[in-house]
N, C-alpha and C positions, 0 to 999 in steps of 0.2 A: 591657211597658216596652221602649222602643227601646234598642238597643245604642249605646255610644259609637263603635263602629266605623263607624256610618253618618255620623258627623261627622268622622272622622279625616282625610279628604282636605282639610278646611278648615283644618287646623292643621299647622304645620311646613313644611319645604321652602321656607323663606323665602330670599330672595337674600342673598348675601354681597357687601358693598360694599368696594371698594378706594378709600380716600380719599387723594388726592394733595394735598399742601400744601407750603408752604415755611415753615420755622421759622428766623427770623432770616436769611432769604434762602437757606437751604439746602434742597434738595428732599428730601422725606420721603414715607412712606406708612404708613398703618395700615389695619386691616380691621375691619368691623363687620357683624353680622347685622342685617338690616332687618326687625324683628319686627312692624311695623305691617301687614305683609301677612298676618297671621294672622286668624282668623275675626272677632274683635271688635277687632282692631287693636293687640294688645299681646302681649308675650312670655308673659304670664300664662295665655294660652289653652293653652299646652303643659302647664303644671302642672295646670290645672283638668281638662283632658281626661284626663290620665294618672291623677290621683287618683280621678276618678270611674270610670275603667276598672278600676283595681285594686279599688275598693270594690264594684263590680258583681261582679267575679270572686270576691271573698271572701264575697259575700252580705251585706255591711255596708250597702249601699244598697238598700233594699227598695222595691217599688212603692208609690207614694203618699206616700213620705217627704218631709218637709221637708228642704231643705238650708239650713243656717244657718252663716254665716261672718262673721268680723271682718276688716276690710280697710281699706286706705287708698285704694282705688279700683279699680285695674285688675283685681285678683283678683275683686272683687265683680261687675264687669261680665262677666268670663269665666264665673263660676258662674251669674250671672243668665241669660246666653244659653244656655250648654250645659245647665244644669239645666232650664230651661224647655223646651228642645228635646227633652229626655228625659222630659218630662211631670211634673216635680217642681215643687212650690212652693218659692220661694227667699226667704230672709229675710236681709238684709245689715245688719250693725251697723258703722257707720263714724263716725269722729270728725267733728264738725260743722264743722271748719275746712278740709275738703277742697274742691276746686273744685266749683262748682255744676253744671258740665257732667257730672261723674261721677254725681251724684244723678239728673239728668234721664235719662241713658242707662240707668241701672239701672231706673228707673221705666218707661221706654219698653219695656224688655225683660220687663216683667211681674213684677219683684221688689218685695218690700216693703223699704223702706229705713228703718232706725231710726237717727237721728242721736244721737251720744253726745258730750256736752260734756266740757270739761276737768274740771268739778266731778264728773262721773260716772266719771271715770277715764281718758278719752281712749282710746288704743289698748288698754291693759290692761283698762280698763272694758268695752270692746267685746268682748274675749275672754271676760270674766267673764259678760257678758250672754248670749252664745251658749250658754254652759254652763248658765246658769239656764233659758234657753228649752228646751234639750234635756231638762233634768230635769222640766220641766212638760209636755213633749210627747214621749212615748217614741219615736214613729216619726219621729225626727229624725236626720239624718246630719250630723256635724260634720267638715268636711275638715281642720281644724286646720293650716292652711298653714304656720304657724311651727314646728310640731313634727312634721309628717308626713314620714317619710323618702321617701315616694313623690314628694314635691316634688323632692327631690334626684335621685331615679331618673329623673324625666321628662327632665331635662337630660343625664343620663349616657347615656340610650338614644336620645335624639332630637337635642338641640342639639349636643352634642359631636361625634357622628359626622358631622353635616352640616357643621360647621365644618372638620373634618379633610378631608373629601372636596372641599369647595369651595376650600380653600387649595391643594389639590393641583392644581386647575385653573390656579392662578397660579404653580405650580411651587415652592411653599414649604411649610414646616411651622411650626406655632406655637412661638414662643419664650416668649410671655407672654400671659396672658388676664387682663383686669380687668373688673369689673362692680360696680355699686353694690349694696349689701346692703339689701334690704327684708326678705324672708324668708331670703335667702342661698342659696336653692335653685339659682339659676343659676350662681353662682361655685363652689359646692361640686360640683355635678353635672358641669359642663363641665370643671372642673379634674381631677376623678377620671378622666374619660374620656381627656383629653389626656395624663395621666401614666400610663395603664394599662400601657404597655410599658416603664416605667422611664425615659422621657424626662424630662429635667430642665427641665420647663416651669414658668416662674414663674406663680403664680396669686395675684392680688391682689384683696382686697376693697376697695371704695371707699365713702367716707362723706363727708358735708359737713364741711368744716373748722369751720364755725360750730357744729356739734353732734356732737362726736366720741364717739359712743356706744360704738363698738368699742374705742376706746383707753381709755375710762374705765370701761366696764361699766355705765353708767347714763345716763339722759337728762341732757344738759348743753346749755344754750343753746337756740336756736331756729334754724330754717332754712327755705328756700323750695323745696327739692327734694322735691316730693311723691312718695311711693312708696318712699323709702329712709330709713333711720335712724328707725325707728318706736318710739323710746323705750326699747328693750331689745334684748339680743342673743338672737335666736331659738335654740332648743335644737338645731336642725339645723345651725347654724354651728359648725364646729370650727376655731377659730383656729389650733390647733396644726398643721393640715393646710395652712394658707395662708401666703403670704409677707406682707411688710409691708403695712399699711393705707395706701392712697392717699387723701389729703385734698384736696378741691376746694371752694373757696369757692362759695356758691350764686350770687353775682353773676357769677362767671366762667362757671359752667354756663349761666346765662341768656344771657350774651353769646355763648357758643359756639353755643347752639341758635338764636339769632337769626342768627348768621353763616351757619350751614349752610342756613338758609332763604333768606337774601338772596343768597348766593353760589352755592349748589349746587342750589337748588330742593327741598331736603329739609326738610320741616316736622317737626322733632323736638321731643319733650317735654323738660322741663328735666333729667330724670335722664339722658337720652341725651346732652345737652350735657355733663353732668358726666362721663359715661363717655368721651366723646371727648377732653375735657381730660386725663383720667387716662391714656388710651392714648397721647396725644402726649407727655405728661410721661415715661412709661415708655420710649417709643421714644428720647427724648433721653438718658435715663440709660443705656440698654442699648447705644446706638450705632446708626448708620445702617443696618446690615445686619440688625437684629433684626426679627422678625415679631411684631407686637403686635396682638391681637384684642380686640374688645369687642362690646357689644350696644347697638343702638338700640332701647330697650324699647318705645317707643310714639311716637305723632305729637303734633303741637302742638295738635290740635283740642280736647283736653280742658283746655287751659290758656289759652284766649283771654280768660278773665276774671281772669287772674292777672298777676303781674309780667312774665311772658314777653311780654306784649303792650305793655309800656311801655318807655320809654327807661331803660337801665341804665348808670350811670356807671362807667367803668373805674376800677380801684383799683390801687395799687402791689401787686405780687406776683401779679397775674392773668396767666395764660398766653395767653389769647385775643388780646390786642393784638399779640403777637409772631408770630401765625399768619396766613398768607395761604392761604386755601383755593383750590385750583386746579381740581380735576376729580374726577369720581366714575365708576367703572366697576363693573359688577355681573356676577355669575354665579349661576345657579340651582344 
């Protein structure tokens, strides 16, 4: 069996972007990790690689084993690519309302994709089906992304240190970090690293205002930001460690992702648009000298069959219409 170290150079060390903009005419900037530069084009490659590394080291991932995972998309793509590269069969369970591009990508990477309907339980049903599959197929490894502390550790040992080192090239330190919560691994891991020396860094989870799962503790409403707010609060998310939840309307996230593409040439997914809205909002609350960092989780290519490719009407309360995007700079 190949080692994950043979793939390590394909994951991480992504650029940090400085996004300059004007908010109500005033010059501002925020920072974002450009995660579509990873192996399969998303931040989830970091978690998938690290989880499989740790599983190999502990002897949990055996030669010839199935890898079975429940996902809303990007994690499934990451495990499909990395798992197949390591010689494993991969079986992905995914709610059937995710974008068609996700399914095609996983199939093209050699994975089996099992669609799960709302009647079968959606996300929670997907998790249950992976457990049933493992019970029937003993040589199966379950990454359990929503419950696996290695998910958090991936961002504590990889993403957080990169952010700190790259911010230093701009001559600043992080005052706040914000990221949408799918599994919560990114916000938990980066937050723990940035706070490790006792610095009072604000660490904010983000979710759709249309479906405030973190605030209510359960699935409420519906939203169009694929990859976050997956019907429940993952066990690896400790809200007591985090600052206030940032809410972003899905239409505002779509408008921002469209704007970054049109104005800056950055093709972002919808959750990345949400993260940028959240970062700009925090920057306004904290003042013009604050350094706010977020993550651009993936690109727009997996969303061309969704609302991202359609006209989105502005609504009262949206932040994007108040923002004029000016320029982008990057460092490795």
